[in-house]
C-alpha positions in Angstrom: 89.5 49.8 95.5 87.7 48.4 92.5 89.2 51.2 90.4 92.7 50.6 91.7 92.5 46.8 91.2 91.2 47.0 87.7 93.5 49.8 86.7 96.5 47.9 87.9 95.2 44.9 86.0 94.8 47.0 82.9 98.3 48.4 83.2 100.0 45.1 83.8 98.2 43.6 80.9 99.0 46.4 78.5 102.7 46.2 79.5 102.7 42.4 78.7 100.8 43.0 75.5 103.2 45.7 74.4 106.2 43.6 75.2 104.9 40.7 73.1 103.9 42.7 70.0 104.9 40.6 67.0 105.2 37.4 68.9 102.5 34.7 69.3 99.0 36.1 69.6 97.5 35.2 72.9 94.7 37.8 72.5 96.3 39.9 75.1 94.8 43.1 73.5 91.4 41.8 74.1 92.1 41.2 77.8 93.7 44.7 78.1 90.6 46.2 76.6 88.4 44.4 79.0 90.4 45.7 82.0 90.6 49.3 80.6 86.8 49.2 80.0 86.3 48.1 83.6 88.7 50.8 84.8 86.7 53.5 82.9 83.4 52.2 84.3 84.7 52.3 87.9 86.3 55.8 87.3 82.8 57.1 86.2 81.3 55.4 89.2 83.9 57.1 91.5 83.1 60.5 89.9 79.4 60.1 90.5 80.0 58.8 94.0 82.3 61.7 94.8 79.7 64.3 93.4 77.1 62.6 95.8 79.2 62.2 98.9 81.7 65.0 98.7 84.7 64.8 101.1 83.1 61.6 102.8 84.2 59.7 99.6 87.8 59.8 100.8 86.9 58.3 104.2 85.4 54.8 103.4 84.6 52.3 106.2 86.9 49.3 106.5 83.9 47.1 105.5 83.2 49.0 102.4 86.9 48.8 101.4 86.9 45.1 101.9 83.7 44.7 99.8 85.1 46.8 97.1 88.4 44.8 97.1 86.4 41.6 96.7 84.4 43.1 93.8 87.5 44.3 92.1 89.2 40.9 92.4 86.0 39.3 91.1 85.9 41.6 88.1 89.5 40.7 87.3 88.8 37.0 87.7 85.7 37.3 85.5 87.8 39.1 82.8 90.5 36.3 82.9 87.7 33.6 82.5 86.2 35.4 79.5 89.7 35.8 78.1 90.4 32.2 78.5 87.2 31.2 76.8 88.1 33.6 73.8 91.6 32.2 73.8 90.3 28.6 73.6 87.8 29.5 70.9 90.3 31.3 68.7 93.1 28.8 69.5 95.9 30.9 68.0 98.5 28.1 67.8 96.0 25.2 67.1 97.2 23.3 70.2 93.6 22.7 71.3 92.5 21.4 67.9 95.4 19.1 67.9 94.6 17.8 71.4 90.9 17.2 70.4 92.1 15.4 67.3 94.2 13.1 69.2 97.6 14.4 68.1 100.4 14.7 70.6 101.7 18.3 71.2 105.6 18.6 70.9 107.4 20.8 73.4 
């Protein structure tokens, strides 16, 4: 489940990044790379777990699937938090800088 969740997040982020190429830079490439890195990590984990368990790998217990789902969602949430921190630090449109200087944002 962790592999599926992070892979779907990586694919969705990559599609959004690709659709926005040439538009405002919201560091979506950074987010996509984080999710692809997590997906590769879980893929390697799945390969080694399959090598260890064999065919039992495809018959997980319901509790294990629930734990894996929570872990996958936690990884996606942590990736989004890190991306927000990077976005605020880079401040691509200068909005945060204007707010901190007391200027009003238009639109």
